[in-house]
N, C-alpha and C positions, 0 to 999 in steps of 0.2 A: 616688624612683625604685626600682626592683628592683635588687638588688645586681649581677645579671648586666649591666645596663646601664652600670655604671661604666666610664670609659676611664682611661687613664693620665694623670695630671695633676689627678684628681678626689680632694677630700678630703671624707669625708662621715662623718656620725655615724649609728649605728642607731637608727631610729624617731623620735618626738618628741624624743628624748634618751637613750633607753634603752628596753628592753622593759618590759612590765608585770610585776608581781609573779609570781613562779613562772614566767615565760617563760623559755626557753633561746634563747640567740642561735645556737645550732649549726646549726639549718636554714638560716639566712641565710649563715652562715659557709661551710656546706658548699656550697651552690649558687655563692657567691663564688668558691670555692676552685677547685671544678672547671672553671668558666670561665676563670678565670686561668690554670690549667695548660694548659688545651685552646689558649691563645692563646700558648702558650710564654713565659709570665710566670713568674719565681721568686716562690714564695709564703711569706711570712713570718707565721706565727700567734704573736702575743704574748699569751699566756694567763696566767690567775692560777694561782699556785702550788697552790691548793685546788682547780682545775678538774681535768678529767680528766687522766689520764696521757698520755704521748707515745703509746704504744701503742694506747690507747683511742680517742684523736683520731683516728690513721691508719685505723683499723677503721672509725670512724664516716664517715669521708670516704670511704672507699674502697667500703663495702658491697659487697665481692665483685668489683668491676670490675677491680682490679690497677692503676687508675690512679695512687692515691695511694701505694700500696706502690712503685711504680716510682719516683715522683717524690721521694720520700724518699730512696731508693736513688741516684739520680742526684745529689741535691742540689737539685732544683728546689723541693721543700717543706722549710722550715726550721720546727722548733718550739722556741720560747723562752718565758721565763717573764717576766712584766712587771716583777718586782723586779729580774731581772737586767738589764733593758734600761733601766729608768727610775732605780733606786735601788740600784745595786750595792754601795753602801757604806752604805745607809740614808739617803742624803741626795739630794735632787733638785738638779741642775744643768742648767738650760735648755740651755746651750750644748754640755755634755757629750752630752746626749741628741740634741741636733739633727746633732753632729758623728757620733754612733754610727749613725743613720739614713742620713746621707750616706754612711759608709762600708758600709753594706748595699746602697744602691743601686749604688754604684760597683762593688762585688763582684758583684752580679747583672748588671751590663753586662760586666764582665771576663769572667765566665763563659760569655757568649754568650747569656743570655736577653733577651727584648723589652723586660723592665722589671722592676719590683717591685711586688707587691701585698701589702699587709699587712692584718691585723686587730688590734686592740690592745685588751686588756681594760683599762680605766683604773682598775680597782678598787686598784691598788697607792697612789693619793694618799690615800684614807683610812687606809691602813695606816700612812703616815708622817705623819698629820694635816698634810697640805699645805694652805695655805689656799685656799680655793675661787677667790678673785679671782686668785690667781698662776696657777692652773691654767687660768682663762680666757685670762689673759695670755699663757701659754704657746702654747696653741692657737691664738691668733691670731697668734703670732709666728712660727709653721711655714711661713707661706704661701710663702716663697723655694724651699723643698723641692720644691714642685709646679709652679714656674714651668718648669722643663724636664719634658717629659711622659715621665719614666722611672718614676714613682712614683704608686701609688695607696693610699688607706687609709681603712678604716673603724674609727673610734674607739667603741667600746662604753661607756656609762655606764650602770650599773645603777641603777634607780629607787629600790631599797630601800636603796642606799648614799648616793646624792647627793641625792635629793628633786627635787621638781617644779620648784620655783622655780629651782634650779641649772641644771636640765636645759633649761629654756626658754631661759635664756641661752647655754648650750653649743648648743644647736639653731641660735640666730642667729650664733654663731661660725664654725659649720661653714657652707661654701657649699652643701651638698648635704645630702639627708636620705635614707637607705636605708629602705625599708618594713620595719618590725619583724616582720612576718609575711609570708610568700611568699604569702599568700593574702588579704593585707589590699585593703580596698577602700575607696576614697575617693569619696564622693557628695557633689557640691557644686552651687550654683547657678552658670551659666556668665555672662559679661558681657551676654547679650541675653536673659537669663531661661530658657536652656536647663538641663536636668540634665545634668551632667557625671559620668560615673562611671569612675573609674581601676582596673584590674584588674591584677595582677601573676602569678597563677597560676590555670589552671583545676583546682579541687580540689573538695573537699565543697560549697563555696559556688559553684555553676556560674554562668556567664553568665546563664543563664535566671534563677537566683534573684536575682542582682544587679539585673538588669533590672526585675524585679517589684518589689524594693525601692525602686528609683530610681523607678518609675512612681506608686507608693503615695503618693509625696511630692507628687504633683499636687494644685492646688487645685480642680479641676474635671475632670469626666469628657468633656471634649473633646479636640479633637487635642493632642497632646504632640510636644515636640521634646526628643530625648535623644541625648547624645554619650558613646557608650561607648569609651573609650580601652584599646584591647587591645594597645598597642605594646610593652608591658612583658610580653605572654603569649608564652610560648616554646612552647606545645603545647595543642592544644584537641581533644578528642575530637569525633568526628562526631555523636554524640549531642547533645552540647552545643550544637555550632555549629546543628543541626537545630532545638532548641528555641529558640534565638535567633531564628533565621529565623521559626519558627512563632508566637512571641509579637508579633514585629513586624509580622507579617502580621494579628494580631487587633486591632490598634490602630485606633482610629477613622480614616476618611478625613481626609487633611491632616496626619497625623502623620509625623513623620520621626525614624528612628532612624539615626544617622550613627556608623558604627563606623570607628574609627581602627585600622588594623592593618599588619601587614608582609605582604609577597608571599605567603609561605606560606599564612597564615591567610586572606588574600583569597581565594586560589585555592580552598581548601576551602570557604568560604562560596559561591562562585559554583557550584562543582560540586554544592552541594545545593540551587541555585535562589534564591540571594540577589537576582539581577539581575530576578527575575519578581515580586518584592514591591515594590510602588510606595512603600511606607512605610520601605524599608530602602536606605540609601545607603552605600557602601564609600568609604573615604578610605585607598587603599594605599600605604604609603610604604616605599620602599627602606631597609635597614638596612646601612649600611657599615661596615666594619670588625669584622663579627662573622665569628669563625673557623668555617669549614665543619665543623671537627672538634669544635666544642664539644658538650659532652653536657649535656642538661637533661632 
């Protein structure tokens, strides 16, 4: 899922286990932080010592809006280094780390925030040559932290530091996976043979391009069935929506494109004529719990 859809009580890793070589997690962290701040959750960013400075992080998150600056001043946004949180004396102790995070959750609650959202760069583990099996066991052991829905966490494991085999195991330990890119697209075959495309962001790869890619996987030129899941999509330009409707209308008779979306996107598509296209069906879902003040 997209980072913005995480809720208190969720424990996730970033991407299939981390981003690809050369990719930065900060675009995901920025979206996650802005959403959490808008929900009046305290945000704790646990970064690598070699990452950006605190001032650089705040500037990156803020982008001139003033939101991150105010959050840092009020204590709603907290910045720490992973060596400080996990190995303050150069050694890793599971119980100490869990206690430290429990204290952070309690502190956020005492300060009046609705919960605590964290991101944790797990690059501290190779620094102290921690056994990977022990790290897997630790991640599995923190489940009680999420039993009381006051805590949300994204753990980032850089593929360059950990390797694909370990990341596959770490992906199984975490209950949820956050899309490593906010414009990441998953295209797969559904249980009844339909093509399913999941989209997290309307960006350079618009819904029009995603739909074309999905339809290109058809084995015949006959009627097609496609499910386009836009429930993670926070915004769609009218031009993209119009392209989506036009492409659906160009499909052979008997085809069906089912668009799963929230109420706002459903309204945009209907205003542009979606209901007049026989090949297009809207499945509009309410999105409870999303703050009206969230910025996307």
